C-alpha positions in Angstrom: 15.5 -10.9 -0.6 19.2 -10.0 0.6 18.9 -6.3 -0.5 15.4 -5.8 0.7 16.5 -7.1 4.2 19.7 -4.9 4.1 17.8 -1.8 3.5 15.0 -2.7 6.0 17.5 -3.4 8.7 19.4 0.0 8.2 16.1 2.2 7.9 14.1 0.1 10.4 16.3 -1.6 12.8 14.8 -4.5 14.6 12.1 -5.1 11.7 12.1 -8.5 10.1 11.2 -9.0 6.4 8.4 -11.5 5.9 6.8 -12.0 2.4 2.9 -11.9 2.6 0.4 -12.3 -0.1 -1.6 -9.3 -0.3 -4.9 -9.2 -2.0 -4.9 -6.3 -4.4 -5.1 -5.6 -8.0 -1.7 -4.4 -9.8 -0.1 -4.3 -13.1 1.6 -7.4 -12.2 -1.0 -9.5 -13.6 0.4 -8.7 -17.3 4.0 -9.6 -16.2 3.0 -12.7 -14.7 0.9 -13.9 -17.8 4.1 -13.2 -19.6 6.2 -15.4 -17.3 8.0 -12.7 -15.5 7.9 -13.0 -11.7 6.6 -9.8 -10.1 6.9 -8.6 -6.5 5.8 -5.4 -4.9 7.2 -3.5 -2.0 6.6 -0.2 -0.7 8.8 0.2 2.4 5.9 2.4 4.1 4.0 1.6 7.3 0.3 2.6 7.3 -2.1 2.7 10.6 -3.8 -0.3 11.7 -6.8 0.8 10.1 -4.9 0.8 6.7 -5.1 4.5 6.6 -8.6 4.2 4.8 -7.0 2.9 1.7 -8.5 4.5 -1.5 -11.2 6.3 0.5 -12.0 9.9 0.3 -9.9 10.3 3.4 -6.7 8.1 2.5 -3.9 9.0 4.4 -0.2 8.1 5.5 2.0 9.4 8.4 4.3 12.1 6.9 7.4 10.3 8.5 6.3 7.1 6.9 6.2 8.7 3.5 9.6 10.1 4.0 10.9 6.7 5.3 9.3 5.0 2.4 11.1 7.5 0.0 14.3 6.7 1.5 13.5 3.1 1.6 12.7 2.8 -2.2 15.6 5.1 -3.3 18.2 3.0 -1.2 16.6 -0.4 -2.5 16.7 0.7 -6.4 20.3 2.1 -6.0 21.4 -1.0 -4.4 19.8 -3.3 -7.1 21.4 -0.8 -9.8 24.8 -1.3 -8.3 24.6 -5.0 -8.6 23.5 -4.7 -12.4 26.8 -3.0 -13.4 
């Protein structure tokens, strides 16, 4: 959680990281069945109506897309530095 919190506080000052269970289907089911803990994170915010997720008019704000890209890039880079 520390790298996630570090990147979150840099890109989204004042926002706290709170783990939640999101009811959705992912490929994580295959990893979990194999005993590999699997977590998801996006780093993007959506509108309160969830951006019409998976509808014909699904959307995300442009700034949220760019912030999410920067968030995920920074997070992967931070984790990669710890692997060396």
